[in-house]
N, C-alpha and C positions, 0 to 999 in steps of 0.2 A: 667532468660533469657539466651539466647545463641547466639553465633555468628557462622554462617555457612561459612566455608572457602573452596572454591573449590580447588582441587588438581588434577594435570594432570600427567599421567605416559606415557612416549613415548617409543616405541620399538626402539632398536638399529638396527634392520634389516628390511626386507621387510614384510609388513603385509600379512598374509595368511588367513586361516579360522578362524572363531570365537573361542575364548578361554577365560578362566577365570583363576584367581589366587587368592590365599588367602592373607589376609592382617592382620598383627598383630603388636601390640606395641612392641618396642624393646628398653626399657629404658636404658639397660646397655651401649649401644653405645652412647646415648645422655649424660649420666652421665660421661662417659670417656672423651668425648669432652669438657664438662664443666670443669672437673678436670684438664685437661692438658692445659687449657687456650685458646682453640680454639675460644670460645665465651666469650666475656667480660661481666661481670656483669649479667651472665645468671642464670636461675633457671630451674629445671627440672619439666615439667608438668607430672602429673600422670594420666594414663588412668582410666576412671571411675570417679575419683575425679574431674579432670579438663577438660577432653575431651573424645570424643568417636570416634571410627572409624567403618566403615562397615567391615563385616567379609571377604568380597571379592569384587573384581571388575572385570568387563568383557570387553573384546575387541571385538567389532563387526567384522565380516568378512571384510577383506580388509582395515581396519582402523588401523593406527599406534598409535593412542592416545586414552587412556581411562581416564575418569574423575570420581572422587568421591568427596563426601563432608565430610570434617572433621568438627565436631561440638565442639566448645570450649565454656565453661561456661563464661558468662560475669563476674561473680564474681571472677573467677580466673584471668582474664585479668586485672580487677580492682586491685586485690590483688598484682599483679606483675607489675603494671603500670610503676614502676621505673626501671624495669629489662627488660631483653629480654628472655621470656619463650622459652624453647627448648624442642622438643620431637623428637623421632625417630620411624620409623616403618619399618617392613621387609616384602618383597614380598616372598611368599612361594608357592610351589606345583602347578605350572601351569599345566593345563590340556593338553597343547601343548607347544612347544618351550622350550628353555633352558634359564635359568637366569644366567647372569654373576654374579659370587659370589661377585665381588667387587662393583657391582652396584645395588644389590638387597635391600640395606638399604637406606631409604630416611630420611634425617635429615631436620627438619623444625625449623627455628628460627622466632618467631613472634614479631611484634612491636605493643604493645597495643595501642599506640597513633594513629596508622593508622587503627585500627579496632573498637575502642570504644571511647566514650567521656570520657576524663580523667580530673580529678581535679588537676590543677597545682598550686593551691594557696600556699601550704606549701613547694613548691620547690623554692620559691623566696629566695633571699639572703638578702633582706632588706624590712622592712615594717615600715611605719610611717603614722601618721595622722596630719592634720592641727592643731587640738586642742586635748587636753587630759582632761579626767575627773580626777581632782585632789582631788575630795571630797570623792570618794568611790573607794577603791582599787579593789572591786569586779566587777566594771562596767567600767573598763578602755578600751582603744582602742584595746588592744590585744585580747579582747573577741570577736571582730568582725571576726577574722580569726583563732579562736582556734578549729574549727570543732566541736563545741558543741552548739547546738541550745538552750540549757537551760541557757546559759550565754548571756550577751548583753553588747554593748557599749552604754553608756548613756551620753548625754551632756546637760548642762544647758545653758540658754541664747543663744539658737541656732540662727544663721543667715545663715551661710553656713558651710560645713565641707567636707574635702576630705580625702580619705584613699588611700595609694599608695603602690604598690608592685613593687619591683625591682628584676629582674632576672639576673642570671650570664650571660646568653646569650639570645638574642632576641627570643621571643616565639610568635607563632600565637594563636589566640583564637577567637572563634565565639559565645561564650555563657557564661553566668554567672548565679548564683542563689543568691537570697536575701531571708532571713528568718525573718519574723516579730517576735518581742519580746513579752514579757508577759504582758506588761502594756498597758496604754491607747492608742487606735488606733491613736489618734491625734498626737502622737509622731513619728509615722511611716514616712519614706521618701515618698514624693509625687512626686517631680520633681528631676531628676538627669541625669547625663551623664556618660558614660564610655569613657575614653580617653586613647590614647596610645602615647608614646614618645620614641625617641631614646636617649635623653640626660637628661630627667627629667625637662626640661625647656620649650621646645616647644611641644605643645600638639595637637594631632589630635582627634577630636570627632568621636568616632566609633558608639555610640548608644545614643539616647536621649529618655527619657521617661517623660511624663507629666501626671498629674492628676491620678497617680496610687493610688490604695487602696488595702490593704490586707484583705481578707475576714474573717480571723480568726487569733487567736494568734498561734505562732509557725508554721506559714504556710510558706513553702518554694516554691518560684515561680522561674521558669527558664525563662530567656530571651535570645533570640538568635539574632544574627546580622551577616551581611556579611562582612568578613574581611579575606584577604589572606596575609596581610602584617605583618611581625614579628616586635614586639616592645620589647625593653628592660624594659620599664616602663609601668605600667597600673595604672589608677587612677579612683576611684569612686568619683564623685563630686556631692554631694547632695546640691541642692539650695533651697529646700522647704520641710516642713513637713506638715502633714494633718492640724494641727492647733496648736496654742500656741507657746511656746518658748523652748520646750524640744525636743531633738532628741534621738531616740533609734533604734537599729537594732541588731538582734541576730547574724546574720552571713552573710558574703559576700564571695562567692566562685567563683573563675575564672576557666573556663572550656576550655579545648582544644578539638576541634571537629575533627574527622577523615576526 
């Protein structure tokens, strides 16, 4: 999949007749700015591998601004979600007018969190659960957030259980995923809430789900909810399973929506 980003170019002078100019990637400038520290924690995007540009853009007669679409691969934004991807492009060979040599290069810094849905689970600084599996080291609470759906968190004698993420700074989120594990469906979560907190003590319920069922094993389901408030702590609080006294879940991932 791809993300289309509109870009505008504006004339410094008065618009006249229609004209066009060529557009080309200019990675050397972008890399130089990254190397000299102009952009913090930045990475260079590569044309073709990460993004594409049109070969030219056109200014209609009497119009000072021309627009074009830059297309960036979603996979590249996901790959560099913790960074600020940077690219540069150069305007060349106008059919009319002159280009200011100091202003013919456009440098673009992207913020993936404002363009795509990003997984922020593993950016937390602390993770803990209400109970731990002390019987099997291969099915402990850490398996719930290890980003591997082939592992799981299993609990015996289930009544309730919560799993909590703490972030270095407050984060906004409006979605999460849960993945069913390999074993009996009766062990899957049925009722739960997602809660947010500023202090880890006082909780606000952000999402409530009841009578849920996973249609198959290793199935990832995404849930969305409305929330514009940033919280430092997030908690998945499971209050019931399908049946019996065992709880299992392969993965819980917290997502930040653009």
